[in-house]
All heavy atoms as TSV, in Angstrom:
chain	resi	resn	atom	element	x	y	z
A	1	MET	N	N	0.456	-2.858	-7.498
A	1	MET	CA	C	1.350	-1.730	-7.188
A	1	MET	C	C	1.530	-1.525	-5.719
A	1	MET	O	O	0.569	-1.746	-4.932
A	1	MET	CB	C	0.663	-0.446	-7.809
A	1	MET	CG	C	1.486	0.803	-7.579
A	1	MET	SD	S	0.655	2.166	-8.336
A	1	MET	CE	C	2.022	3.307	-8.421
A	2	ALA	N	N	2.714	-1.165	-5.276
A	2	ALA	CA	C	2.984	-1.009	-3.868
A	2	ALA	C	C	3.607	0.382	-3.618
A	2	ALA	O	O	4.327	0.902	-4.473
A	2	ALA	CB	C	3.872	-2.051	-3.371
A	3	PHE	N	N	3.315	0.963	-2.461
A	3	PHE	CA	C	3.937	2.159	-2.001
A	3	PHE	C	C	5.096	1.788	-1.188
A	3	PHE	O	O	5.024	1.074	-0.243
A	3	PHE	CB	C	2.896	2.940	-1.222
A	3	PHE	CG	C	3.376	4.172	-0.560
A	3	PHE	CD1	C	3.727	5.229	-1.272
A	3	PHE	CD2	C	3.634	4.180	0.824
A	3	PHE	CE1	C	4.284	6.394	-0.601
A	3	PHE	CE2	C	4.187	5.263	1.469
A	3	PHE	CZ	C	4.460	6.366	0.738
A	4	SER	N	N	6.315	2.381	-1.470
A	4	SER	CA	C	7.520	2.078	-0.781
A	4	SER	C	C	8.012	3.255	0.101
A	4	SER	O	O	7.931	4.368	-0.330
A	4	SER	CB	C	8.639	1.712	-1.700
A	4	SER	OG	O	8.341	0.483	-2.366
A	5	THR	N	N	8.451	2.922	1.304
A	5	THR	CA	C	9.077	3.988	2.087
A	5	THR	C	C	10.060	3.310	3.081
A	5	THR	O	O	9.798	2.360	3.704
A	5	THR	CB	C	8.040	4.798	2.912
A	5	THR	OG1	O	8.726	5.747	3.759
A	5	THR	CG2	C	7.202	3.938	3.782
A	6	ALA	N	N	11.285	3.766	3.023
A	6	ALA	CA	C	12.395	3.232	3.907
A	6	ALA	C	C	12.471	1.709	3.869
A	6	ALA	O	O	12.539	1.059	4.893
A	6	ALA	CB	C	12.185	3.733	5.313
A	7	GLY	N	N	12.375	1.115	2.663
A	7	GLY	CA	C	12.525	-0.307	2.525
A	7	GLY	C	C	11.223	-1.075	2.874
A	7	GLY	O	O	11.271	-2.273	2.893
A	8	GLN	N	N	10.184	-0.375	3.200
A	8	GLN	CA	C	8.932	-1.105	3.525
A	8	GLN	C	C	7.902	-0.679	2.474
A	8	GLN	O	O	8.063	0.290	1.770
A	8	GLN	CB	C	8.438	-0.668	4.896
A	8	GLN	CG	C	9.438	-0.971	5.979
A	8	GLN	CD	C	9.085	-0.472	7.345
A	8	GLN	OE1	O	8.281	0.468	7.414
A	8	GLN	NE2	N	9.504	-1.072	8.378
A	9	HIS	N	N	6.876	-1.524	2.310
A	9	HIS	CA	C	5.839	-1.099	1.342
A	9	HIS	C	C	4.468	-1.529	1.788
A	9	HIS	O	O	4.276	-2.300	2.645
A	9	HIS	CB	C	6.136	-1.765	-0.001
A	9	HIS	CG	C	5.897	-3.205	-0.035
A	9	HIS	ND1	N	6.820	-4.158	0.401
A	9	HIS	CD2	C	4.850	-3.949	-0.464
A	9	HIS	CE1	C	6.270	-5.369	0.229
A	9	HIS	NE2	N	5.099	-5.281	-0.235
A	10	VAL	N	N	3.518	-0.791	1.185
A	10	VAL	CA	C	2.083	-1.025	1.452
A	10	VAL	C	C	1.501	-1.528	0.108
A	10	VAL	O	O	1.553	-0.792	-0.878
A	10	VAL	CB	C	1.363	0.263	1.947
A	10	VAL	CG1	C	-0.084	-0.010	2.087
A	10	VAL	CG2	C	1.931	0.769	3.239
A	11	ALA	N	N	0.940	-2.702	0.092
A	11	ALA	CA	C	0.302	-3.186	-1.116
A	11	ALA	C	C	-0.939	-2.398	-1.348
A	11	ALA	O	O	-1.699	-2.049	-0.406
A	11	ALA	CB	C	-0.013	-4.710	-0.994
A	12	GLU	N	N	-1.292	-2.097	-2.572
A	12	GLU	CA	C	-2.512	-1.364	-2.917
A	12	GLU	C	C	-2.724	-0.082	-2.098
A	12	GLU	O	O	-3.644	0.008	-1.344
A	12	GLU	CB	C	-3.762	-2.349	-2.753
A	12	GLU	CG	C	-3.591	-3.578	-3.582
A	12	GLU	CD	C	-4.771	-4.532	-3.399
A	12	GLU	OE1	O	-5.888	-4.036	-3.549
A	12	GLU	OE2	O	-4.514	-5.677	-3.026
A	13	PRO	N	N	-1.824	0.859	-2.277
A	13	PRO	CA	C	-1.879	2.079	-1.391
A	13	PRO	C	C	-3.298	2.821	-1.501
A	13	PRO	O	O	-3.716	3.392	-0.542
A	13	PRO	CB	C	-0.781	2.940	-1.866
A	13	PRO	CG	C	-0.404	2.447	-3.242
A	13	PRO	CD	C	-0.780	1.042	-3.312
A	14	GLU	N	N	-3.909	2.827	-2.652
A	14	GLU	CA	C	-5.176	3.559	-2.745
A	14	GLU	C	C	-6.246	2.877	-1.896
A	14	GLU	O	O	-7.021	3.567	-1.265
A	14	GLU	CB	C	-5.660	3.589	-4.262
A	14	GLU	CG	C	-4.734	4.369	-5.183
A	14	GLU	CD	C	-3.552	3.507	-5.637
A	14	GLU	OE1	O	-3.548	2.268	-5.573
A	14	GLU	OE2	O	-2.504	4.093	-6.123
A	15	ARG	N	N	-6.253	1.611	-1.967
A	15	ARG	CA	C	-7.248	0.838	-1.087
A	15	ARG	C	C	-6.847	0.968	0.341
A	15	ARG	O	O	-7.751	1.026	1.201
A	15	ARG	CB	C	-7.327	-0.635	-1.469
A	15	ARG	CG	C	-8.001	-0.700	-2.852
A	15	ARG	CD	C	-8.163	-2.206	-3.237
A	15	ARG	NE	N	-8.851	-2.304	-4.462
A	15	ARG	CZ	C	-9.172	-3.398	-5.100
A	15	ARG	NH1	N	-8.980	-4.539	-4.484
A	15	ARG	NH2	N	-9.835	-3.408	-6.268
A	16	ALA	N	N	-5.534	1.027	0.714
A	16	ALA	CA	C	-5.176	1.158	2.057
A	16	ALA	C	C	-5.589	2.541	2.623
A	16	ALA	O	O	-6.123	2.641	3.700
A	16	ALA	CB	C	-3.640	1.031	2.205
A	17	ARG	N	N	-5.534	3.570	1.709
A	17	ARG	CA	C	-6.032	4.882	2.176
A	17	ARG	C	C	-7.513	4.895	2.383
A	17	ARG	O	O	-8.031	5.467	3.347
A	17	ARG	CB	C	-5.660	5.946	1.100
A	17	ARG	CG	C	-4.242	6.328	1.143
A	17	ARG	CD	C	-3.953	7.459	0.134
A	17	ARG	NE	N	-2.549	7.532	-0.203
A	17	ARG	CZ	C	-1.936	6.938	-1.279
A	17	ARG	NH1	N	-2.703	6.292	-2.141
A	17	ARG	NH2	N	-0.664	6.993	-1.475
A	18	ARG	N	N	-8.250	4.172	1.463
A	18	ARG	CA	C	-9.670	4.083	1.633
A	18	ARG	C	C	-10.045	3.360	2.944
A	18	ARG	O	O	-11.043	3.803	3.661
A	18	ARG	CB	C	-10.305	3.378	0.416
A	18	ARG	CG	C	-11.791	3.339	0.446
A	18	ARG	CD	C	-12.355	2.879	-0.854
A	18	ARG	NE	N	-11.973	1.466	-1.113
A	18	ARG	CZ	C	-11.914	0.905	-2.239
A	18	ARG	NH1	N	-12.200	1.609	-3.355
A	18	ARG	NH2	N	-11.589	-0.364	-2.327
A	19	ASP	N	N	-9.343	2.315	3.239
A	19	ASP	CA	C	-9.585	1.544	4.533
A	19	ASP	C	C	-9.350	2.418	5.675
A	19	ASP	O	O	-10.130	2.463	6.657
A	19	ASP	CB	C	-8.741	0.294	4.628
A	19	ASP	CG	C	-9.134	-0.706	3.636
A	19	ASP	OD1	O	-10.256	-0.759	3.177
A	19	ASP	OD2	O	-8.227	-1.570	3.281
A	20	ALA	N	N	-8.263	3.267	5.662
A	20	ALA	CA	C	-7.910	4.166	6.807
A	20	ALA	C	C	-9.024	5.236	6.931
A	20	ALA	O	O	-9.414	5.556	8.013
A	20	ALA	CB	C	-6.565	4.780	6.576
A	21	ALA	N	N	-9.503	5.702	5.778
A	21	ALA	CA	C	-10.623	6.730	5.821
A	21	ALA	C	C	-11.860	6.132	6.365
A	21	ALA	O	O	-12.533	6.813	7.104
A	21	ALA	CB	C	-10.823	7.265	4.363
A	22	ASP	N	N	-12.141	4.874	6.088
A	22	ASP	CA	C	-13.307	4.105	6.604
A	22	ASP	C	C	-13.212	4.082	8.151
A	22	ASP	O	O	-14.227	4.358	8.869
A	22	ASP	CB	C	-13.487	2.738	6.091
A	22	ASP	CG	C	-13.873	2.715	4.628
A	22	ASP	OD1	O	-14.265	3.754	4.059
A	22	ASP	OD2	O	-13.769	1.604	4.002
A	23	VAL	N	N	-12.056	3.786	8.648
A	23	VAL	CA	C	-11.789	3.715	10.138
A	23	VAL	C	C	-12.039	5.133	10.714
A	23	VAL	O	O	-12.764	5.239	11.711
A	23	VAL	CB	C	-10.413	3.188	10.473
A	23	VAL	CG1	C	-10.150	3.285	12.023
A	23	VAL	CG2	C	-10.269	1.731	10.008
A	24	ARG	N	N	-11.411	6.125	10.138
A	24	ARG	CA	C	-11.546	7.501	10.672
A	24	ARG	C	C	-13.020	7.897	10.721
A	24	ARG	O	O	-13.516	8.497	11.705
A	24	ARG	CB	C	-10.699	8.488	9.859
A	24	ARG	CG	C	-9.251	8.526	10.233
A	24	ARG	CD	C	-8.583	9.735	9.613
A	24	ARG	NE	N	-8.648	9.691	8.177
A	24	ARG	CZ	C	-7.805	9.160	7.339
A	24	ARG	NH1	N	-6.696	8.558	7.833
A	24	ARG	NH2	N	-8.011	9.219	6.043
A	25	GLN	N	N	-13.689	7.665	9.548
A	25	GLN	CA	C	-15.099	8.053	9.419
A	25	GLN	C	C	-15.942	7.383	10.473
A	25	GLN	O	O	-16.775	8.025	11.146
A	25	GLN	CB	C	-15.615	7.748	8.048
A	25	GLN	CG	C	-17.100	8.165	7.857
A	25	GLN	CD	C	-17.561	7.847	6.463
A	25	GLN	OE1	O	-16.735	7.468	5.584
A	25	GLN	NE2	N	-18.798	8.020	6.224
A	26	GLU	N	N	-15.780	6.071	10.681
A	26	GLU	CA	C	-16.573	5.320	11.612
A	26	GLU	C	C	-16.328	5.762	13.085
A	26	GLU	O	O	-17.244	5.898	13.856
A	26	GLU	CB	C	-16.297	3.821	11.441
A	26	GLU	CG	C	-17.292	3.019	12.188
A	26	GLU	CD	C	-18.766	3.067	11.755
A	26	GLU	OE1	O	-18.970	3.324	10.502
A	26	GLU	OE2	O	-19.641	3.051	12.589
A	27	LEU	N	N	-15.030	6.089	13.345
A	27	LEU	CA	C	-14.681	6.499	14.704
A	27	LEU	C	C	-15.232	7.882	15.059
A	27	LEU	O	O	-15.376	8.289	16.224
A	27	LEU	CB	C	-13.192	6.474	14.963
A	27	LEU	CG	C	-12.605	4.997	14.972
A	27	LEU	CD1	C	-11.084	5.079	15.067
A	27	LEU	CD2	C	-13.244	4.249	16.051
A	28	GLU	N	N	-15.562	8.655	13.964
A	28	GLU	CA	C	-16.158	10.026	14.267
A	28	GLU	C	C	-17.597	9.932	14.580
A	28	GLU	O	O	-18.210	10.847	15.101
A	28	GLU	CB	C	-15.943	10.871	13.014
A	28	GLU	CG	C	-14.461	11.315	12.840
A	28	GLU	CD	C	-14.273	12.026	11.507
A	28	GLU	OE1	O	-15.280	12.148	10.738
A	28	GLU	OE2	O	-13.136	12.462	11.284
A	29	GLU	N	N	-18.204	8.739	14.370
A	29	GLU	CA	C	-19.586	8.500	14.675
A	29	GLU	C	C	-19.834	8.528	16.220
A	29	GLU	O	O	-18.908	8.147	16.920
A	29	GLU	CB	C	-20.155	7.277	14.122
A	29	GLU	CG	C	-20.092	7.118	12.675
A	29	GLU	CD	C	-21.076	8.039	11.950
A	29	GLU	OE1	O	-22.150	8.293	12.461
A	29	GLU	OE2	O	-20.760	8.576	10.888
A	30	ALA	N	N	-21.045	9.001	16.632
A	30	ALA	CA	C	-21.370	9.055	18.016
A	30	ALA	C	C	-21.247	7.654	18.642
A	30	ALA	O	O	-20.797	7.484	19.803
A	30	ALA	CB	C	-22.744	9.520	18.249
A	31	GLU	N	N	-21.749	6.620	17.897
A	31	GLU	CA	C	-21.612	5.241	18.314
A	31	GLU	C	C	-21.040	4.432	17.239
A	31	GLU	O	O	-21.686	3.847	16.371
A	31	GLU	CB	C	-23.051	4.707	18.694
A	31	GLU	CG	C	-23.671	5.359	19.863
A	31	GLU	CD	C	-25.058	4.791	20.278
A	31	GLU	OE1	O	-25.151	3.554	19.992
A	31	GLU	OE2	O	-25.817	5.536	20.763
A	32	PRO	N	N	-19.697	4.370	17.200
A	32	PRO	CA	C	-18.988	3.619	16.124
A	32	PRO	C	C	-19.282	2.170	16.067
A	32	PRO	O	O	-19.498	1.561	17.123
A	32	PRO	CB	C	-17.532	3.887	16.350
A	32	PRO	CG	C	-17.383	4.512	17.602
A	32	PRO	CD	C	-18.723	4.938	18.141
A	33	ASP	N	N	-19.474	1.648	14.879
A	33	ASP	CA	C	-19.722	0.190	14.695
A	33	ASP	C	C	-18.365	-0.573	14.806
A	33	ASP	O	O	-17.618	-0.547	13.812
A	33	ASP	CB	C	-20.456	-0.008	13.353
A	33	ASP	CG	C	-20.796	-1.492	13.128
A	33	ASP	OD1	O	-20.215	-2.367	13.785
A	33	ASP	OD2	O	-21.643	-1.684	12.194
A	34	GLY	N	N	-18.113	-1.202	15.829
A	34	GLY	CA	C	-16.893	-1.899	16.073
A	34	GLY	C	C	-16.550	-2.944	15.060
A	34	GLY	O	O	-15.442	-3.116	14.605
A	35	SER	N	N	-17.618	-3.578	14.528
A	35	SER	CA	C	-17.347	-4.693	13.463
A	35	SER	C	C	-16.858	-4.010	12.143
A	35	SER	O	O	-16.043	-4.549	11.461
A	35	SER	CB	C	-18.528	-5.528	13.249
A	35	SER	OG	O	-19.680	-4.728	12.715
A	36	ARG	N	N	-17.421	-2.860	11.827
A	36	ARG	CA	C	-16.983	-2.082	10.633
A	36	ARG	C	C	-15.486	-1.660	10.791
A	36	ARG	O	O	-14.733	-1.785	9.816
A	36	ARG	CB	C	-17.795	-0.934	10.313
A	36	ARG	CG	C	-19.259	-1.334	9.828
A	36	ARG	CD	C	-19.978	-0.131	9.391
A	36	ARG	NE	N	-19.291	0.531	8.241
A	36	ARG	CZ	C	-19.819	1.279	7.391
A	36	ARG	NH1	N	-21.088	1.676	7.549
A	36	ARG	NH2	N	-19.049	1.795	6.455
A	37	VAL	N	N	-15.222	-1.169	11.989
A	37	VAL	CA	C	-13.798	-0.800	12.249
A	37	VAL	C	C	-12.875	-1.938	12.148
A	37	VAL	O	O	-11.831	-1.906	11.512
A	37	VAL	CB	C	-13.755	-0.057	13.604
A	37	VAL	CG1	C	-12.227	0.189	13.949
A	37	VAL	CG2	C	-14.510	1.236	13.623
A	38	LEU	N	N	-13.239	-3.040	12.743
A	38	LEU	CA	C	-12.417	-4.284	12.746
A	38	LEU	C	C	-12.195	-4.766	11.370
A	38	LEU	O	O	-11.113	-5.170	10.976
A	38	LEU	CB	C	-12.983	-5.312	13.639
A	38	LEU	CG	C	-12.870	-5.062	15.118
A	38	LEU	CD1	C	-13.637	-6.188	15.899
A	38	LEU	CD2	C	-11.480	-4.990	15.635
A	39	ASP	N	N	-13.250	-4.758	10.533
A	39	ASP	CA	C	-13.115	-5.206	9.152
A	39	ASP	C	C	-12.139	-4.364	8.398
A	39	ASP	O	O	-11.309	-4.871	7.609
A	39	ASP	CB	C	-14.489	-5.218	8.456
A	39	ASP	CG	C	-15.444	-6.346	8.955
A	39	ASP	OD1	O	-14.947	-7.284	9.620
A	39	ASP	OD2	O	-16.580	-6.243	8.657
A	40	ALA	N	N	-12.262	-3.052	8.517
A	40	ALA	CA	C	-11.384	-2.132	7.784
A	40	ALA	C	C	-9.958	-2.263	8.336
A	40	ALA	O	O	-8.985	-2.287	7.508
A	40	ALA	CB	C	-11.810	-0.705	7.959
A	41	LEU	N	N	-9.781	-2.451	9.625
A	41	LEU	CA	C	-8.450	-2.646	10.157
A	41	LEU	C	C	-7.827	-3.978	9.702
A	41	LEU	O	O	-6.630	-4.034	9.467
A	41	LEU	CB	C	-8.487	-2.635	11.630
A	41	LEU	CG	C	-8.779	-1.203	12.258
A	41	LEU	CD1	C	-8.977	-1.269	13.777
A	41	LEU	CD2	C	-7.701	-0.220	11.891
A	42	LYS	N	N	-8.668	-4.988	9.567
A	42	LYS	CA	C	-8.120	-6.282	9.142
A	42	LYS	C	C	-7.637	-6.168	7.667
A	42	LYS	O	O	-6.540	-6.626	7.371
A	42	LYS	CB	C	-9.270	-7.344	9.161
A	42	LYS	CG	C	-8.755	-8.740	8.845
A	42	LYS	CD	C	-9.923	-9.685	8.894
A	42	LYS	CE	C	-10.654	-9.728	10.201
A	42	LYS	NZ	N	-11.682	-10.738	10.240
A	43	ARG	N	N	-8.395	-5.453	6.754
A	43	ARG	CA	C	-7.972	-5.251	5.487
A	43	ARG	C	C	-6.736	-4.401	5.435
A	43	ARG	O	O	-5.742	-4.674	4.694
A	43	ARG	CB	C	-9.025	-4.566	4.659
A	43	ARG	CG	C	-10.250	-5.387	4.392
A	43	ARG	CD	C	-11.200	-4.773	3.340
A	43	ARG	NE	N	-11.560	-3.403	3.690
A	43	ARG	CZ	C	-12.646	-3.111	4.501
A	43	ARG	NH1	N	-13.386	-3.999	5.036
A	43	ARG	NH2	N	-12.918	-1.806	4.656
A	44	LEU	N	N	-6.692	-3.406	6.237
A	44	LEU	CA	C	-5.570	-2.451	6.255
A	44	LEU	C	C	-4.310	-3.201	6.681
A	44	LEU	O	O	-3.174	-3.001	6.112
A	44	LEU	CB	C	-5.839	-1.257	7.104
A	44	LEU	CG	C	-4.858	-0.137	7.163
A	44	LEU	CD1	C	-4.521	0.360	5.766
A	44	LEU	CD2	C	-5.268	1.019	8.013
A	45	SER	N	N	-4.392	-4.048	7.709
A	45	SER	CA	C	-3.192	-4.724	8.227
A	45	SER	C	C	-2.702	-5.749	7.205
A	45	SER	O	O	-1.513	-5.932	7.083
A	45	SER	CB	C	-3.551	-5.413	9.532
A	45	SER	OG	O	-4.424	-6.467	9.394
A	46	ALA	N	N	-3.633	-6.288	6.402
A	46	ALA	CA	C	-3.160	-7.212	5.396
A	46	ALA	C	C	-2.384	-6.456	4.289
A	46	ALA	O	O	-1.359	-6.950	3.741
A	46	ALA	CB	C	-4.338	-7.996	4.706
A	47	ARG	N	N	-2.863	-5.283	3.921
A	47	ARG	CA	C	-2.240	-4.432	2.935
A	47	ARG	C	C	-0.887	-3.860	3.403
A	47	ARG	O	O	0.036	-3.616	2.685
A	47	ARG	CB	C	-3.123	-3.263	2.465
A	47	ARG	CG	C	-4.362	-3.747	1.848
A	47	ARG	CD	C	-5.165	-2.546	1.355
A	47	ARG	NE	N	-6.536	-2.768	1.339
A	47	ARG	CZ	C	-7.228	-3.585	0.508
A	47	ARG	NH1	N	-6.642	-4.341	-0.272
A	47	ARG	NH2	N	-8.534	-3.646	0.561
A	48	ALA	N	N	-0.793	-3.590	4.662
A	48	ALA	CA	C	0.359	-2.958	5.256
A	48	ALA	C	C	1.183	-3.880	6.085
A	48	ALA	O	O	1.937	-3.505	7.022
A	48	ALA	CB	C	-0.066	-1.774	6.167
A	49	GLY	N	N	1.069	-5.220	5.875
A	49	GLY	CA	C	1.687	-6.254	6.615
A	49	GLY	C	C	3.183	-6.081	6.898
A	49	GLY	O	O	3.686	-6.490	7.876
A	50	GLU	N	N	3.863	-5.431	5.979
A	50	GLU	CA	C	5.322	-5.230	6.122
A	50	GLU	C	C	5.715	-3.952	6.729
A	50	GLU	O	O	6.904	-3.679	6.914
A	50	GLU	CB	C	6.023	-5.457	4.789
A	50	GLU	CG	C	5.859	-6.885	4.270
A	50	GLU	CD	C	6.675	-7.120	3.022
A	50	GLU	OE1	O	7.569	-6.327	2.798
A	50	GLU	OE2	O	6.355	-8.114	2.322
A	51	VAL	N	N	4.749	-3.116	7.019
A	51	VAL	CA	C	5.051	-1.767	7.632
A	51	VAL	C	C	4.797	-1.923	9.128
A	51	VAL	O	O	3.729	-1.773	9.603
A	51	VAL	CB	C	4.220	-0.645	6.953
A	51	VAL	CG1	C	4.581	0.651	7.554
A	51	VAL	CG2	C	4.349	-0.667	5.447
A	52	THR	N	N	5.794	-2.325	9.831
A	52	THR	CA	C	5.730	-2.603	11.219
A	52	THR	C	C	4.946	-1.601	12.077
A	52	THR	O	O	4.117	-1.986	12.886
A	52	THR	CB	C	7.133	-2.863	11.810
A	52	THR	OG1	O	7.766	-3.863	11.016
A	52	THR	CG2	C	6.997	-3.380	13.206
A	53	ALA	N	N	5.300	-0.320	12.000
A	53	ALA	CA	C	4.721	0.693	12.876
A	53	ALA	C	C	3.168	0.777	12.660
A	53	ALA	O	O	2.405	0.803	13.532
A	53	ALA	CB	C	5.325	2.016	12.569
A	54	ILE	N	N	2.753	0.641	11.358
A	54	ILE	CA	C	1.310	0.685	11.072
A	54	ILE	C	C	0.609	-0.548	11.671
A	54	ILE	O	O	-0.480	-0.422	12.273
A	54	ILE	CB	C	1.046	0.771	9.523
A	54	ILE	CG1	C	1.561	2.179	9.041
A	54	ILE	CG2	C	-0.419	0.612	9.267
A	54	ILE	CD1	C	1.524	2.293	7.496
A	55	VAL	N	N	1.239	-1.705	11.507
A	55	VAL	CA	C	0.647	-2.946	12.004
A	55	VAL	C	C	0.478	-2.898	13.528
A	55	VAL	O	O	-0.514	-3.245	14.136
A	55	VAL	CB	C	1.496	-4.175	11.526
A	55	VAL	CG1	C	0.942	-5.412	12.192
A	55	VAL	CG2	C	1.416	-4.300	10.017
A	56	GLU	N	N	1.500	-2.317	14.204
A	56	GLU	CA	C	1.468	-2.221	15.648
A	56	GLU	C	C	0.329	-1.319	16.099
A	56	GLU	O	O	-0.407	-1.580	17.045
A	56	GLU	CB	C	2.762	-1.744	16.222
A	56	GLU	CG	C	3.813	-2.751	16.065
A	56	GLU	CD	C	5.228	-2.192	16.478
A	56	GLU	OE1	O	5.263	-1.025	16.853
A	56	GLU	OE2	O	6.227	-2.923	16.315
A	57	VAL	N	N	0.137	-0.136	15.409
A	57	VAL	CA	C	-0.910	0.736	15.722
A	57	VAL	C	C	-2.304	0.115	15.476
A	57	VAL	O	O	-3.201	0.190	16.329
A	57	VAL	CB	C	-0.776	2.106	14.949
A	57	VAL	CG1	C	-2.041	2.957	15.038
A	57	VAL	CG2	C	0.436	2.918	15.405
A	58	ILE	N	N	-2.407	-0.577	14.390
A	58	ILE	CA	C	-3.692	-1.268	14.024
A	58	ILE	C	C	-3.958	-2.277	15.092
A	58	ILE	O	O	-5.145	-2.411	15.561
A	58	ILE	CB	C	-3.626	-1.930	12.683
A	58	ILE	CG1	C	-3.585	-0.814	11.592
A	58	ILE	CG2	C	-4.764	-2.929	12.476
A	58	ILE	CD1	C	-3.277	-1.389	10.205
A	59	ALA	N	N	-3.007	-3.072	15.568
A	59	ALA	CA	C	-3.219	-4.035	16.612
A	59	ALA	C	C	-3.770	-3.334	17.940
A	59	ALA	O	O	-4.637	-3.864	18.618
A	59	ALA	CB	C	-2.007	-4.779	16.895
A	60	GLN	N	N	-3.192	-2.194	18.241
A	60	GLN	CA	C	-3.609	-1.507	19.412
A	60	GLN	C	C	-5.032	-0.989	19.285
A	60	GLN	O	O	-5.844	-1.106	20.206
A	60	GLN	CB	C	-2.692	-0.338	19.737
A	60	GLN	CG	C	-1.312	-0.754	20.195
A	60	GLN	CD	C	-0.323	0.351	20.314
A	60	GLN	OE1	O	-0.716	1.517	20.110
A	60	GLN	NE2	N	0.922	0.038	20.590
A	61	ILE	N	N	-5.425	-0.435	18.080
A	61	ILE	CA	C	-6.746	-0.007	17.881
A	61	ILE	C	C	-7.744	-1.157	17.906
A	61	ILE	O	O	-8.833	-1.029	18.527
A	61	ILE	CB	C	-6.858	0.845	16.564
A	61	ILE	CG1	C	-5.987	2.077	16.634
A	61	ILE	CG2	C	-8.296	1.156	16.251
A	61	ILE	CD1	C	-5.841	2.801	15.280
A	62	ARG	N	N	-7.352	-2.267	17.292
A	62	ARG	CA	C	-8.268	-3.407	17.306
A	62	ARG	C	C	-8.524	-3.850	18.713
A	62	ARG	O	O	-9.637	-4.353	19.006
A	62	ARG	CB	C	-7.664	-4.535	16.474
A	62	ARG	CG	C	-7.703	-4.273	14.999
A	62	ARG	CD	C	-7.180	-5.435	14.235
A	62	ARG	NE	N	-8.112	-6.545	14.296
A	62	ARG	CZ	C	-7.869	-7.790	13.866
A	62	ARG	NH1	N	-6.683	-8.107	13.434
A	62	ARG	NH2	N	-8.799	-8.681	13.990
A	63	GLY	N	N	-7.504	-3.761	19.598
A	63	GLY	CA	C	-7.712	-4.153	20.978
A	63	GLY	C	C	-8.734	-3.388	21.671
A	63	GLY	O	O	-9.340	-3.886	22.679
A	64	LEU	N	N	-9.037	-2.220	21.238
A	64	LEU	CA	C	-10.078	-1.384	21.831
A	64	LEU	C	C	-11.483	-1.921	21.593
A	64	LEU	O	O	-12.359	-1.636	22.297
A	64	LEU	CB	C	-9.925	0.048	21.326
A	64	LEU	CG	C	-8.721	0.798	21.666
A	64	LEU	CD1	C	-8.698	2.167	20.930
A	64	LEU	CD2	C	-8.551	1.022	23.111
A	65	PHE	N	N	-11.626	-2.720	20.485
A	65	PHE	CA	C	-12.892	-3.194	20.136
A	65	PHE	C	C	-13.096	-4.661	20.381
A	65	PHE	O	O	-14.163	-5.236	20.142
A	65	PHE	CB	C	-13.114	-2.958	18.598
A	65	PHE	CG	C	-13.247	-1.460	18.305
A	65	PHE	CD1	C	-12.175	-0.705	17.932
A	65	PHE	CD2	C	-14.504	-0.863	18.434
A	65	PHE	CE1	C	-12.309	0.626	17.697
A	65	PHE	CE2	C	-14.640	0.428	18.182
A	65	PHE	CZ	C	-13.569	1.247	17.851
A	66	ILE	N	N	-12.068	-5.390	20.821
A	66	ILE	CA	C	-12.165	-6.811	21.062
A	66	ILE	C	C	-12.482	-7.011	22.573
A	66	ILE	O	O	-11.973	-6.487	23.484
A	66	ILE	CB	C	-10.952	-7.559	20.606
A	66	ILE	CG1	C	-10.842	-7.338	19.063
A	66	ILE	CG2	C	-10.963	-9.017	21.021
A	66	ILE	CD1	C	-9.594	-7.989	18.467
């Protein structure tokens, strides 16, 4: 199942939301685990591969941890 918006879609929207929540939760930690954030972002970018704006933001966030 995919979530569609303006001709773009996110594969597995429930899992994409969970991945985004994982990123938010980890970033709220005093010392976030960069590898956990990167793993969640990698999964999220795979699910949202066709949603350009999301992929660009994910790339920028990943850049903070690499």
